[in-house]
N, C-alpha and C positions, 0 to 999 in steps of 0.2 A: 504493500500500500504506500502511495505517495505521501511524503511528509505534509505537503500542502493540503492534501485531501484529509489527512488525519486532523490537521488544524481546523479545517472547515467543519468537520464532524463535531469536534469539541465545541466550536462556536454555536453550531446548530443546537446542540444539547443545552448549553448554558442559556441560550436565548429562547429556548423552547420553540424553535423555528422548525416546524414539521416539514414545511416546503423545502427548506435548505437541506434537511436530513434526507429527504427523498431524492433530491438532486445528487447528493453525495453517493447514494446507493447506485444511482444510474451511472455515475462516473466510474465507480468501481467495476461495474459490469462491462462498461465500454473498454476499460483498460485491459481487463482479462481477455476479452474477446479480440482486441487488437493484437495482443501477443499471440494468441492462439492462431489468428489468421495469418500472422507473419510466419509462424512456424510451418503452417500448412502450405504456404506458397513456395515455389521453386526459387532458389536464390539466384539473383542476377549476377553475372560475372563482373568483377571489378578489379582493376589493377591497383587501386588505392589501398594501402595497408590500413586495417581498421583497428588493430590493437596498438595503441600508442603507449609506450613505456613511459612512466613518470616516477617521480620520487627519487630519493637518494639511492644510488647504486652501491654495491659492495666495494670496499677498498681492496687493493691488491693484497694487503696484509691479512685481511679477514675474509674468509670465503663467504659467499652469499648464503644466508640461512633461510630467508623468508620471502615468499612470493605472495602478494595480495592481488587478487583478481576481482574486478568489479564490472558487472554488466548491468547498466542502468535500466535499459528497456522501459523507460518512463518513470523510474524510481529516482527522484531528485536527491534522496538522502545517500545514495550509494557513493557519490563523489566525496561528500563530507566525511563519510565513514572511512574511506580510503585515506583521505588527508589526515584524519586523526590517528590512524594506524601508522602511517608513515612518520608522523611526528613522534609516536611512542617508540618506534624502532628505526633509528637512522639508517640501518643497513638494509631496510626493506626495499624490495623491488616491486613496482606497481604496474599492472596491466589494466588499462581501462577499455571497456567494451571489446574485449578480446574474443577471437574465434576459438573454437575447440582445438583446431589444428595448431594455433599459436601457443595455446596453453600446453598442449601435448609436447611441443618442442621445448618449452621453457621449464616446465614443472620438474623434470628429473634432476635439475641442478639444485633444487631447493628442498631441504628436509621439512620445512614448515610451509603450510599453504592455508590461505584464507580466501573464501569466496563470499562476495556480497552481491545479492541480486535475487531474482525470482527463482523459487524452487517449489513449484506447485504441481503435484501429481495429477491435478485435474486437467493439465495441459495435454495429456496424452498418456497412454499406458507405459509405465516404467520410464517416462521422460521427466526427469526431476529438476535439472538445472537448465536455466535459460541463458544462452550466450548470444553473441552477435556473429553474423556471417553475411558478408556482402551487403551490409546495411540493413539486414533483417534479423529478427529474433530467431534463434536456433537452439532447440532443446537437445541435450545429450542424455543418453540413458545410463543406467547404473554400470553396466559392463564397460562402457567406454571410459567412464571416470575412474573406475577401478584400475584399468590399464594405465591411465595417466599418473595415478597417485599411489600405486601399491607399494612403492619404495619410500614413501614419506614417513616422517617421524611424528608429525602433528598436523592434523587437518581440522579446520573450522569451516563448516558449511552454514553460513549465517543467512539462511533463507527459509521461507515458510515450508513446513512439513518435509524437511530434508532428512528426517530420522531414518527412513528406510534406506536411503543411500548411505548414510553414515554407518549403518549396520553392515552394509555390503562391504564398505572399506575396512571396517574392523574385522570382519570375517576373512578378508583377504590378507590380513596381517599388519595393518596400520595400527601401531600401539596406542595412539591417542587420537580420538575423533570426537568432535562436538557437532551435534546436529540439533535441529529444532523439531519437536514432536507436533507442534501446532502452528497456526498462523502466527506471524511475527510482525509487530509494529516497527516502523522505521527507526524512530527515536530510541526505543529500548534496545534495538539491534545494534545501533551505533554505540550506545553506552556500554553494552556488554563487551563488544569487540575491543574498544579502546582500553577498558580496564583489564580485560583478559590479557591482551598482548603486552601491556605495560608490566604486568606481573611476570609474564614469561621472560621478558627482556631483563628484568631486574634480577631474577633468580637463576637464569641459565649461565653456563660457563662455556665459552668458545672452545670447540674441540672436544667437548665431552657430551655423552648422551644426555638427553633431557630426562631428569628424574620424573617418575610418575607422580610423586608428591607435589612437585612444582606445578604440574598441569592441574592437579586437584585444587591447589591453592589459587591458581589463576582462574579456574572455573568459579570458585567461591567469590573471588574478587569481582568477576563480571556480574554475578547475581546480586552482590551487595550494591554495585553501582546502579543497577536498574531499580532495586528495591528502595534505595535511598534518594532517588531523584525526586525533587519537589517542584510544586507549582506555586502560583501566586495567590492561591486561595480563591474564595468566592463560592458560588453555588455549584457544588460538586456532587452532593449526596443524591441518591435517587428519590429521597423524600423531599427534595427541594430546599433543604436547609443549607445555611452557609457554613463554611469551614474556614479556619484561620489560614493565614499565609504559611508558606513553607510546609504545606501538606504533601505527603508522598503521592506521586501521580500514578504509579503502576503497581499492579498486583501480580506478583510472580507466581508461576506455576499454574495459572488458570487459562484454560483454552478459550480464546475469543469466540469460538463457534459452539461452546457449550450453552445451549439455550436455557438450561436450568439455572445457570449461574451468571449469565451475561446477557445484557440487552442485545437483541439481534437486528433490530431495525428501528427506524424512526428516531424519536427523541432518545438521546443517550446511548446510541448504538456503541457497543464495545465496553460500556461501563458495567461494573460488577453489581449484581443483585445481592440481597441479604443472604441468599443460599450459599454465596461464596465465602461467607464468614464476616464477622463484624469489622475486622481490620481492612477487608478488601472492599467493602461497600462504597460505591461511587468512584472507585479507581478504574483506570483502564486495564483490561486484562492484557498482560504483557506476553502471554504465551509461556512455553516451557522448553528450556534447553536441556539436553541430555548429554552427559559425558560418557563416552564408551572407552573402556580400557580392557581389551580382551586379555584373557589369561594365556600365558605361554603354555605349550604342551607339558612342561615340567610341573605346572600347578594344576593340571587336570589329571587327577589320579584315580586309579581303579584297581580293585583286587582281581579284575579279569585280565589285566594287562593293559592294552590301550584303552583310553576312555571311550565309552560306547559312541557310535556314530548313528545318525539317522538312516534308516533303511532306504534303499534306492527307490522303493515304491511309495515312500512317504507322501501322504497328501495332507496338507495343513487343514486344521479344523479351527473353528472360531474360538474354541475354548483355550487355545494356547496363550493368546495375548491376555485373556482375562486371568489365566493362572499366573502368568508372569507378573502382572500388576498386583494380584493378591499376595504372591510370595514376597515381592519387594516391600509391600506395605507392612508385612509382618516380620521382616527380617531383623528389626532392631527393637529392643536390645537382645532378645533371644526368642526362639520359637522351636517347638517340635510339632510339625504339621503332618497330616496324612493326606495322601492323594489316593482316592479309593472310589470304587463303585459301591462299596458297602454303605448301607444306611442304618443298619441296626445290628446289635450284637448277635442276632440270630441268623445273619446272612450265611448261606451255605458256602463251603469252601470253593466249589466249582461254579456256582451260579453267577458270579460277577467277574470271572476271569475273561481275558480276551478283549477288554475294552481299549487296550492301547496305553495302559498306565506307564509301562516301561518306555514306550516310544515317546510319550508326552514328557516324562521326566528327563529323557535324553534331550529333547528339544529345550527344556528349561536349562539343563546343564550346559548346552551349547549356545544358549542365548548370551550375546555379549552384554546385554543389560544386566543379566544376573551375574555374569562374571565380573562386571565392574563393581558391583556392590560387595561381592565376596572376593576381595582383591588378594587374599592370601591363599586361596585355593578352593577347589571343589573335589571332594572325595566320594567316589562311587563304590558302594559295598553291596554286592549281590548276595542275597541270602538263599532263598529257596527253602525247600522242606527240610533239608538235612543239615545245613550249616548252623552252628550255634553261635551265641553272642560272643563267647570267649574267643573262638577261632577268628571271628571278624574283627574283634578289638585288637587282637595280635597283629592282624594284617594292617589295620589302620595305624598301629604304632610304627610298623615298618614303613608305611607310606609317609609318615611324618618324620622319618629319619632315624628311627631306632634301629641299630644293627640287629641282624637276625639272631645272633647269639644272645643278645639281651632279651629280645622278645621271647626266645625259647625259655627264658628263666621266669617269665611271668606265670604266676601260679593259678590265678582265677580271675573272674571279671572284676572283683573288687581291687585286686592288685593292678590289673590292666587299667582300670579307670583312674586309679591314683597316679599311675605313670603318664597317662594321656593328658590329664588336666593341665599340668604345667606346659606341655607342648602346645596346647590349644590356647592358653591364656594370652589375652591381648590380640588374638588373631581375628580376622574377618573371614570365616570359612563356612561352607555349606557341606554338611554330611548327607549324602543321598543313600538311603537304605532301600534297595529294590527287592520287591517280592518277599515281604515279611509275612510269615505264616503263623507264628506263635507269639504270644505276648511275651514269653521269656526271651525271645530274640530282641524285642524292642526295648524292654525295660532298662537295661544298663546304659543305653545310649541317651536316655532322657537326662541323665546326670551330666552328660557332656555338653548339653545345650546351655550356653552361657552368654554373657554379653559379647556380641559379635559372632557367635557360633550358632547356627541354626541347623536343625535336623529335619529333613523331609523324607518321608517313606511312602512306598506304595504297598498296598495291602488289599486283600479281598475280605478281611475279617473285621466285622463291626466293632468287636471288643477292643481291637487295637486302635481303631479310630477314636473310641471313647477314652482310651488311656492317653492318647496324645493330647486330648483336650480340645483340639480344633481340627476340623477338616478343611483343607485349603479350598477346594471346590469339589462338590460331589460330581463324579463323572458318570456319564450315561453313554449309551450306544451312539454311534455316528448319526448325525442328522441325515435325513433322507437324501438331501441334495449332495452332501459329501459322500454318502454311501454309493449313490449312483455314479459319482465321478470315479470312485475307486473301481467299481464294477466295469465301467466303460474302459478305463485305462488298462485293466487287467485282461480284458477280452481282446484288445487290439482292434475293436470295431468302433464305429460311431454310435452315438446314442440313438440316432434314427434307425440305424441298421438293427440295433438290439430290439427296439420297440416293434419294428416290422408291422405285421398285420395283427399282432396280438399285444397291444400296449398293456392290457390288464394283466397279462402273464408276467411282464417285467415288474409290475407293481407287486404282484404276489411273490415273485422270486426275491425281491428286495426284502419283503417282510420275512421270508424264510431265513434270510441272512442275519436277522436280528441286530444289524448294525455292527457286527463283529468284523474287523479288518481281515483276519485270516480267512473267514468264511467267504467274504466278498471276493478275495483274490482267487480262492479255489473255484468258486462258482464262475468267476470271470474267465478263468482258464478253460473251463468246460464249455463256456459260451463261445469261445473262439473256434470250437469245432462243431458245435451243435446250435440249433435254434433255441431261443429262450424257452419256448413251450416244452421242448424235449427235455431240457435240463430240469424244469419245474416238475415234469412228470416223473423223472428219475428220482428226484428228492422225495416225492410223495409216495413212491411205490417200492423203492429199494429197501430190502431188509439186510441188516448187518450180518455178515458171515462170521466176523471175529468178535467174540463177546467182549464187551467193555463194561466196567463197573456201572451199576445202575445209577449211582449218584452223578456220574459224569454224563451218561446218556440222557438223563432227565433234565439236566441243566439247560437253561434257555439258550437255544442256538447250537448247543454242543452235539446233540444227536444228529442234527443236520450236517454239522461240520465233519463228524466221523463218517457219515454217509458219503459226503463229497470226497474225503480223503481216500476212502476205500474204493469208490468208483474210479477216481483218478489213477490210483496205483494198479487197480485191476486192468484198466484200459492200457496203461503202459506195459504191463506184464503180458497182455494178450495180443496187443496190436503193434507195439513198438520194440521194447527191449526188456526181456524178462530179467536180465541181469541188473539193469538199471533200477527196476522196481525192488529187486532183492537188496541192492546196496542202499537204497533209500530206507528200507525196513531196518537194515543194520544200524542206522543212526539211532535206533532205540537204545543202543548201548552207551550213548553219549550222556554225560552228566547234565543236570539242569543248569540253566542260566550261565552257560560257559561257552565262550567262543572257541572254535576248534581249528587249529592250524592244519594246513594241507598235509604235513608230514604225519600227523596222527591219522588222518583219513587214509593215507597210503597204507599205514600199518593195519588199520581196521579192514580195509578192502583188499589188501594184498596186491596193490597195483603199483606201477611206477609213477613218477611225478607227472608225466604228460597225460597218462590215462586218468589219473586222479583229477587233474585240472579239468579235463574234458567232462568227466562225470559230474563234477560240481556245476559246470556250466549248463549241462543238460537239465539237472535238477532245479537250477535257478530259473531256467526258462519255463519250467512247469510251476514256478512259485512254491516249490517244496522246500527250498533252502534259500537263504539270503547270503550272498558273498560278503565277506568282511570288507570294510572300507579300504584296506590296503591290498585287497585281492589275494591275500596269502592264507585264506581259510574261509570258514563260514561263521556267521553270527549265531548266537544261541538259538536253539529251537524253541518254539513256543511250548509251554508245558502240555497243552492239549494235544499238540502234534506228537510229542514224545509219548504221551499216554496212549494214543491210538497205535503208534508204531510198536510199543511194547506189547499191546494186546495181539497185534498181528504177528509179532516175532515168536511168542509163546516159548517153547522149551529151547529154542535155538539161542536165546539171549546169553545164557551162561557160557556156551562155547565161544561166542564172539568175544566176550570179555576175556576169557582165558587165552584165546589166540592173540588178542591185542597185547596183553601183558607179556606173553612169551616172546612175541616179535619185538617188543620194546627192549626186553632184557638181551635178546640176541643182538639187537642193533647197537647196544652199548659197547660191545667188544669185550676186552679183557677186564675193564674197570666198570663195574655196575654202579652207576650214579645218576642222580637227577640231571636231566639234560637242561640246556638253556631254555628260558621261557617259562611262563607261568603254568602252562597246561598240566604238566606232570606233577608239579608241586601241589596243585589243587585237586587233581583228578585220579592219580594213581590208586588211592585208597578206594575210590568208587569202582574202579575196574577190578581190583583184587576182591572186594566184597562180592561183586557180581559174578566173579569166577569161582566162588565157593570158598573163599577165605584161605586158600592154600596156594603156595608158590613153590615150584621146583626150579632152583637157579641152574642155568645151563652150565655144562662142563667147560665152556669157552671162557668163563669168568674166572679170573685169578685174584681179583680183589673186589670186595664189596665196599664201594666208595662211600664218601661222606654223604649223609642224608639219603642214601639209596631208597630206603623204605620209610622215611621220616613221616610220622603221623599217620601211618597206615593202620588205623585202629581195627580195620576189618581183617587184617592179616593174623590168622590164628595158628597157622602151621607153615614152617619153611624148611625146605631140604637144602642143605648147603653141601656142595660137592667137594671132593678131595682136592680139586684144583685150586681152591681158595686158600690164600696164605695170610690175608689180613682182613679185618673187619673195621671199617672206618668210623670216624666220629659221627654220632647221631644216626648210624646206619639203620637201627631198628627202634629209635626213640618213639615212645607213645604207641607202639604196636600192640595188638591184642594177643600176642603169643602166649601159649600156656606152657610150653617147654621148648628148649633149644638144645640140640646136640651139635657141638662145634667139632668139626673133624680135626684129626691130629696133624693136618697140614697147616693149620692156622698158627701163626707165631705172635700176633698182637691183636688185642681188642681195644679199639679206639675209645676216646673220651665220649661219654654220654651214649655209648653204643646201644645200650638197652634201657636208657633212662625212662622211667615211668611206664614200664611194661607191667601194668598192675595185675595182669592175669598170670604172669610168669611164676610158676611154682618150683620149677627145677631147671638147672642148667649144668651141663657137663663141660668142664674146662679141661682140655687134654694137656698132657705134659709137654707138648710142643710150644705152648704159649709162654712167652717170656715177660710180657708186660700187659697190665690191665690199666687202661687210661682213667683219667679223673672222671668221677661220677658215672662210671660205666654202667653200674646197676642201681643208681640212686632211685629211690622211690619205687623199687620193685617190691611193693608192700605185701605180696603173697609168697615171696621166695623164702623157703623154710630152712634150707641148708646149703652150704657151699664148701667145696673142697678145692683149695688152691694148691696146685701141684708144686713140686720142688723146682720146676723149671722157671717159675715166675720169680723174677728178680726185682720187680717194682710194681707197687700197687698205687695208683694215682689218688689224688685228694678226693675224699668223699666217695670212693669207688663203690661202696655198698651202703652209703648213707641212707638213713631212714627206711631201711628194709625191716619194717617193724615186727614181722613174724619170723625173722631169721633166728633160729634157736641155737645152732651150733656152727662153728667155723673151725676148719683145720687149715692152718697157715704153714706152708713149707717153704716160705720165702722171706726175703728181707722186707720188713714193713717200712716203707719210706713215705707213703702218702699221708698227708694230713687228713683228718676226719674220715679215714678209710671206712670205719663202721659206725660213724656218728649217727645217733638216733635209732639204732637197731634195738628197740626196747624189748624185743622178745628173746634176745641173745642170752643164753644161760651159761654157756661154757665156751672157752677159747683155748685151743691148743696151739702153742707156739714152739717150733723146734729150736735147737741150739744154733741154727744158722742166723737167727734174727739178731741184729745188732742194735737196732733202734726202734722205738715206738713213736710214731709221728704225732704231731700236734692234734689233739682232739680225736685221736685214732679210735677210741671207744667211748667218746663223750655221749652222755645220755643213754647209755646201755643200762637202763634201770633194772633189767632182769638178771644182770650178771652178778652172781653171788661171790665168786672167788676167782682169782686169777693167779697163775704161777708164771713168773717171768723168768726165762732161762738165763743161765750164767753168761751167755754171750752178749746180752744187752748192756750197752754202756750209757745210754741216755733215754730218759722218759720225757717226751715232749710236753709242751704246754697243754693244759686241759685234756691230757691223754685219757684220764678216767673221770673227768668232771661229771657231776650229776649222775654217777652210777649209784643210785640210792640203795640198791639191793646188795652192794658189795660189803661183805663183813670182814674179810681178811685178805691181805696182800703180802706176798713174800717178795722182798726186793733183794736180788743177789748182790754179792760183794763187787761185781763188775760195774755196777752203776755208779757213775761219778756225778751226775747232776739230775735233780728232779725239777722239771720245768714249772713255770708259773701256772697256778690253778690246776696242777696235775691231778689232784684228788678233791678239788673244790666241790662242795655239796654232797660228798659221800656220807650221808647221814647215818648209814648203817655200820660204818667202820668204827670198831671199838678200840683197837690197839694197832700200833704201827711201830715197826722197828726199822730205823734207818741205818743201813750198813756203814761201816767205817770208811768205805771208799768215797762216800758222798762229801763234796766240799761246799756245796751251797744248796740252800732250800729256797726255791723261787718264790716270787710274789704270789700270794693267795694260794699257795701250794695245798694247804689243808683248810682253806676258808670254809666256814659253815659246816665242818664235820662235827655236828652236834653230839654224835654218839661216842666220839673219841674220848676215852678216859685216861689213857696214858700214852706217852710217846717218848722214845729214847733217841736223844740226839747225840751222835758220836763226836769224839774229839776232833775228827777231821773237818767238821763244818766250821767255816770261818764267818759266814754271814747268814742271817735269818731275814728273808725278804719282807716286803711290805705286805701286811695283812696275812702273813704266812699261817697263823693259827687263829685268825679273827673269827669270832662266833663259835668257837669250840666250847660250848657251854658245859659239856660233861667233863672237860679236862680239869683234874683236881690238883695236879702238881707237875712241875716241869723243872728239869735240871739243865741248865745251859752250860755246855762245856767251856773250858778255859781257852779253847781255840777261837771262840767267837769274838770278833772285835766290834761288831755293831749289831744292834737290834733295830730292825726297820720300823717305819711308821706303821701304826695299827697292828703290830705283830701279834699281840695277844688281846686285842680289843674285844670286849664283850665276853671274855672267858669268865662268866659269872661263877663257875664252880671252882675256879683256881683259888687255892688257899695259901699257897706259898710259892715263891719264886726265888731261885738262887742265881744271882747275876755274878759271873766270874770276874776276876781282877783284870782280865784281858779286854773287857768292854770299855770303849772310850765314850760312846754316846748311846743314849736311850731315845729312840725316835718319838715323833709326835704321836700322841694317842696310843703309845705302845701297850699300856695296861689300862686303857680307857674302860671304865665301868666294869672292872673286875671286882664286883661287889663282895665276893667271898674272900678276897685276899686280905689276910690278917697281918702278914709281915713280909717285908722285902728288905734285902740287904744290898745297898748300893756301894760297890767297892771304890777304893781310892783312885782307881784308874779312870773313872768317869769324869769327863770334862763338862758335858752338857746334858741337860734333861729337857726334852722337847715340849712343845705346847700340848696341853691336855694329857700329858704322859700318864698321870694317875687319876684323872678326873673321874669322880663317881665311885672311887674305891672306898665305899662307906664302911667296910670292915677293918680297914687299916687303922691301927691305934697309935703307932709311933713310927717315926722315920728319922734316920740319921743321914744327913747329907755331908759327904766328905769334903775336906778342904780343897780337893782337886777340882770341884765343880765351879765353873766360872759363870755359867748362865743357867737360869731356870725359866722355862718357857711360860707363855701365857696360860693361866688357869691350870698349871701343872698338877696342883693338888686340890682343885676346886671340887666341892661336893664330898670331900672326905670327912663325913660327919662324925665318924668314930675316932678321929685323930685327936689324941690328948697331949702328945708331946712331939716337938719338932726340934732337931738340933741342926742349926745352920752355922757354919764356921764364920 
């Protein structure tokens, strides 16, 4: 709209001049018609260049960055807008009334681009920007402009309704695009542009990429400039009242064409009505700018591999834009929303499937408007019937940067949520949960919805919608017009040809399709070969040969879909290619909601690469599969298609699974390991379970590599051949194995090799094995006994940790691993041979069932916490070979009553006997020189202790809380008594402090209420804080 025309309209409104208002409306119509007429006319040839460059050009030292193009075509404000931009950016190059050809030549030199002028889709289909050519208006379409500007860094399209084109540029890879969703007034457009580019110029650095945050701030600056523009006051309100001067002129974000909020004709045209809000009343509707910042592929994440793409047969529905608006309106500060056809908690599982929920959510994830709001990323998590919340939360953690070895250590959904929350904090992210079947799958994710993080899920279950608290928009079948379009496109015929002589048959056929996209495509394919009436007759008369579950057959539209699928496959089998129909049926072996690469299809079908590609192409032409966007596989099958194919496959399905697993193993060569890509990581367990839960590894394999059968909970039995020499890290982690026989060819068992095999009750380790890796059998909670042969020279940390029902262990090797049997609460006996030289840190920690242990004479050291919390331990024999007892070695051994420390020991570590409350006596030999911190702290049953003359220091808290201790003899060798050394030894009646002591620590005898007298020798030079505080029985103290 022309600025002068805008001024006249305001005057007409202020003066209540209806005649002038009508004249303004006529002028508008004439201006639009004139431009449309110019576009429609053939351009006259002219040798005069129409695009005149103006404004300051780039200097030699600074490369040109910015090109501003203005095409007035009757818009007087375009020139002033360009002048303001040129003033804001001195290096700006300006083209006025340029042709598309001229812009195409100039634009590639500039990373920033601004357009000012007409951009009205009413001028023609897909013709959005109006340029000049040979003296006439010339509209270019979206694809032309994308070719011009696809290499730009920042594009502003400051013209009416330019958003569709802006989205095309963003989808083409332009990282920053600004467009207008509505009509745009001249003056607000100029204000926005000048403020926007001033901010860009102020915050950008020559030679460096433009930060996304700079563009966001510039966009905000543009909106502020429009919203803060003021007028001279006067009669502005729709109620005719006067307003003071310096009143804001424009209302941001309101569509001038919204008849419910804006006056559309006559008096006050363009002014906001009360429905626009109290602050907007009387202001001119300024329109709405939209900033688009598409996410790079690295921020579009999916547990399926590549982020889902829209299918090639996708037909837009009116609901998509409404869903996008609804989602963005609810995106802050947090939301958990459902996208569902379910309307009540009683909705059947099958009755609302097939509505296109996954496709529509894909559209939302691919929308650049949605991506702009969720600027830190969008994560797609496919559920289906079998995957649980914990599995998906682990995958989400890996998407957010958690290394796989860390995600492997997550214990449950609570632990996973605790680890995920800091990774999501402060982010703007959208979590998309597709095909949620059970409430237990959705519940843990609600806690992840926080400020900036929204969760959107698709489901067919009403109770899940109720749990979310809000349904984004209820989905229904396709509208008749859209359904007809899908049917027509799938048939390859025209609508007229389909209607033929029986238009009522087409109406009836559409009704049979129930608005389900898959049904429409299948029916359309049959219509390509038959008349509509014949297809309708087939649907009404055909009886299914392959029995399907009653719940599925009875679901709305599903029985008909099964009929069409059966008819289509029967036709292919009988009239085209029997093998093609069979291979389609074999797709029943594929997992739900999972894209399948071509190499997996090769293995399934037993074909080479060329034949596999050809087979996929033929099935795609029949609309039975959808090729993946990259052409390297197929998209996930619809659940209903898989359900039917499984019914058709019957007993053959198990054999297909088994053959696929066998071919995968044979294809691995000598090292059996997970191949590159997500498919086998996600799906191997599905195929093993389908094959009968048993695997025989081929003789060609010499090594079972890392993660080979990782998380295959369906694997109950495995046969390992004699050709295998090593079992890798995580090789069988989380498998459902009940027993394992390791052949005598194996020399090493890797770390975590059988971690969390909770069904494993027995394992045979041959005498060929020399090493057992860390946590190799951790959390094998049903393993009852283990025999470690003499060949084993090393046992890794926590190798048998938390094997809670393990009752006996025979060790014929050097125990080197820390926490080797930590948490084996059922362990009652341990046999260690003379070859063992050391017991590692926490080796038997928390083995609460262990009652006695004999340590052989070969052992020289007992590690820290070696027997800590062995509450059932009553006696221990320490041989004379031991020289050190580690810190906390017997901490918490509450059943231990007596302990003899051999003369070979030189130090007692910190906390060595901490909280051994049953210990009544202990013999400390002359070889000990130091007693560590808290060494006997909490030994409430200890009545007396003799400290040998070899000890030079008593550590802090050494005997703290030994309330049963009545006497303590400190030898003349001790120079210091540590802090709290005898703290609250309330039974202590006497203590002799020798003349060798120089210092008594803080709180050394605090709370020794039974102490009656104390003599402090002349050697003491310092007595700590509260050293004798609370000694209420003390009657005499001798201080030198």
